[in-house]
C-alpha positions as CSV (number, residue, x, y, z in Angstrom):
1,M,0.0,0.0,0.0
2,A,2.8,2.5,0.9
3,I,4.5,1.8,-2.5
4,R,1.3,2.7,-4.4
5,I,0.9,5.9,-2.4
6,V,4.5,7.0,-3.0
7,Y,4.1,6.2,-6.7
8,F,0.8,8.1,-6.9
9,L,2.4,11.1,-5.2
10,I,5.4,11.1,-7.6
11,V,3.0,11.0,-10.6
12,L,0.8,13.7,-9.1
13,I,3.7,16.0,-8.3
14,K,5.1,15.5,-11.9
15,F,1.7,16.1,-13.4
16,N,1.0,19.2,-11.4
17,S,4.5,20.7,-12.1
18,T,4.0,20.4,-15.8
19,S,1.2,20.8,-18.3
20,G,0.5,17.2,-19.1
21,F,2.4,14.0,-18.6
22,G,6.0,15.1,-18.5
23,M,5.4,18.0,-20.9
24,A,6.5,21.4,-19.5
25,D,4.7,24.5,-20.7
26,F,5.8,25.6,-24.1
27,P,8.8,28.0,-23.7
28,S,8.6,31.6,-24.6
29,F,11.2,33.4,-26.7
30,A,12.0,37.0,-26.0
31,Y,12.9,37.8,-29.6
32,N,10.3,35.7,-31.4
33,R,6.8,36.0,-29.9
34,V,5.1,33.9,-32.6
35,A,7.6,31.0,-32.6
36,K,5.1,28.4,-31.4
37,D,2.8,29.0,-34.3
38,E,5.4,29.8,-37.0
39,C,8.6,27.9,-36.3
40,F,7.5,24.5,-34.9
41,E,5.8,21.5,-36.3
42,V,3.5,19.4,-34.0
43,T,4.6,15.8,-33.9
44,T,2.4,12.8,-33.4
45,G,4.8,10.8,-31.4
46,G,6.2,7.3,-31.8
47,N,8.4,8.3,-34.8
48,Y,12.1,8.1,-34.3
49,D,12.6,11.4,-36.3
50,D,10.4,13.2,-33.7
51,K,12.9,12.7,-30.9
52,C,15.0,15.7,-30.2
53,S,18.7,15.1,-31.1
54,C,19.7,17.1,-28.0
55,C,17.6,15.8,-25.1
56,L,16.5,12.5,-26.9
57,R,12.9,13.1,-26.0
58,D,9.8,13.3,-28.1
59,R,8.3,16.6,-26.8
60,G,5.5,16.9,-29.3
61,Y,7.1,19.7,-31.2
62,K,10.1,20.0,-33.5
63,Y,11.8,23.1,-35.0
64,N,11.2,23.5,-38.7
65,G,12.9,26.9,-39.4
66,P,16.3,27.7,-40.8
67,M,19.3,26.1,-39.1
68,F,23.0,26.4,-39.6
69,G,25.9,24.3,-38.2
70,E,28.2,21.5,-39.0
71,F,26.1,18.3,-39.0
72,D,25.9,15.4,-41.4
73,E,22.1,15.5,-41.1
74,E,20.0,18.3,-39.9
75,P,19.1,17.5,-36.3
76,T,15.6,17.4,-34.9
77,I,15.4,20.0,-32.1
78,C,12.6,20.6,-29.6
79,P,11.7,24.1,-28.4
80,W,12.9,23.4,-24.8
81,C,16.5,22.7,-26.0
82,I,16.5,25.9,-28.0
83,A,15.1,27.9,-25.1
84,N,17.7,26.6,-22.6
85,G,20.6,26.9,-25.0
86,S,21.5,23.2,-25.1
87,A,20.7,23.0,-28.9
88,H,23.5,25.5,-29.5
89,S,25.9,24.3,-26.8
90,T,25.5,20.5,-27.5
91,L,24.8,20.4,-31.2
92,G,26.3,23.7,-32.4
93,A,23.0,24.6,-34.0
94,E,22.7,28.3,-35.0
95,L,19.2,29.4,-35.8
96,V,19.9,33.0,-36.3
97,T,23.2,34.7,-37.2
98,G,24.6,38.1,-36.6
99,D,24.8,38.5,-40.4
100,C,21.0,38.6,-40.7
101,V,20.5,41.6,-38.5
102,E,19.8,45.0,-40.2
103,G,18.2,48.2,-39.2
104,D,18.9,51.6,-37.8
105,E,22.4,53.1,-37.9
106,T,23.0,52.4,-34.2
107,E,25.8,49.9,-33.5
108,V,24.1,46.6,-32.7
109,T,25.3,44.4,-29.8
110,L,23.6,41.0,-30.0
111,T,22.9,39.2,-26.8
112,D,23.7,35.6,-26.1
113,E,20.0,35.0,-25.8
114,F,19.4,36.2,-29.3
115,L,22.3,34.3,-30.9
116,T,22.0,31.0,-29.1
117,R,18.4,30.7,-27.8
118,T,16.1,32.3,-30.4
119,P,14.3,30.4,-33.2
120,S,14.4,32.2,-36.5
121,F,11.4,32.9,-38.6
122,I,10.7,31.4,-42.0
123,A,11.2,33.7,-45.0
124,W,11.0,33.0,-48.7
125,Q,14.6,34.4,-48.9
126,E,17.2,34.7,-46.2
127,A,15.7,36.2,-43.1
128,Q,16.5,39.8,-42.3
129,W,16.1,40.4,-38.6
130,W,15.7,44.1,-37.8
131,S,17.4,46.0,-35.0
132,H,16.5,49.0,-33.0
133,C,18.4,51.0,-30.4
134,G,21.4,48.7,-30.5
135,D,19.6,45.4,-30.0
136,A,17.7,42.9,-32.2
137,A,14.1,43.7,-32.6
138,V,11.3,41.4,-31.3
139,Y,9.6,39.5,-34.1
140,Y,5.8,39.5,-33.8
141,G,5.1,37.9,-37.2
142,A,4.6,39.1,-40.7
143,G,2.8,42.4,-41.1
144,G,1.6,44.7,-43.8
145,K,1.1,48.4,-44.4
146,Q,-1.7,48.7,-41.8
147,D,0.3,46.9,-39.1
148,I,3.3,49.2,-39.8
149,E,1.1,52.3,-39.6
150,S,-0.6,51.2,-36.4
151,V,2.7,50.4,-34.6
152,G,5.1,52.9,-36.2
153,G,2.8,55.7,-37.3
154,P,3.7,57.9,-40.2
155,Q,7.4,57.7,-39.4
156,G,7.4,53.9,-39.4
157,L,5.5,53.8,-42.7
158,E,7.9,56.3,-44.3
159,Y,10.9,54.3,-43.1
160,F,9.7,51.2,-44.9
161,R,8.6,53.2,-47.9
162,N,12.3,54.4,-48.2
163,I,13.5,50.8,-48.1
164,A,11.0,50.0,-50.9
165,R,12.3,52.9,-52.9
166,E,16.0,52.7,-52.3
167,E,16.5,48.9,-52.2
168,Y,13.8,47.6,-54.4
169,C,13.2,50.6,-56.8
170,Y,9.5,50.9,-56.0
171,D,9.0,54.6,-56.8
172,T,5.3,55.0,-56.8
173,E,3.1,54.8,-53.8
174,E,1.1,52.0,-55.4
175,E,4.2,49.9,-55.8
176,Q,5.3,50.6,-52.3
177,N,1.9,49.7,-50.9
178,A,2.0,46.4,-52.8
179,F,5.5,45.7,-51.5
180,L,4.4,46.5,-47.9
181,D,1.4,44.2,-48.1
182,A,3.2,41.3,-49.8
C-alpha cells in the first residue's frame, strides 16, 4: 500500500508541475513572440525522427525553421532545447546569425539569448532580422502596411517606404503599398 501511495504522489507531483504528462509549458522566446505558431511542427509521437537530437525526448514539437551548423544530417530540435541553449551548446545549432541583423544606424550588440536561444522565422529568402536601439528587434510575425502604420505611425511607414524605394526601386506609392502588403 505504501508503495502505491508513493508512486501516486510522484505521478501527481510530476503532473502538477508540468502541463500534461512530463510536458513542460511551451517555452517563450524574448525575440520571437510567434515561434510556437510559425517555427515548430507538431509531432504525433512514436516516430524516431520526432525525438530531439539534443535531449533525446519526443516533446510533441520540433523546430522547422532555418538552421546552420556542421552536422551530417540536420538534427531534430525541440523548443525546450532551443530555449535553454543546449541545442546550441550541445549540437552547435545556430538558428539566427549576426549577419541577418539589419536596421537603424546604431551599432548593434547582439545578446547571447538572441544568438543561441532564439528560433528564427521562416522567410522566402534569407531572413532579415531588424534591429532598433542597438539590439535585435522582437519578431511578432509578418505584417503589412496597416500593421506598420498602427505600430510605427507615419514615421514607421515612411521608413519602410524608403526601403521599398531605395533597395527595391519601387518609386510609386502604389508599388510601395504592394511591397508592404506582400
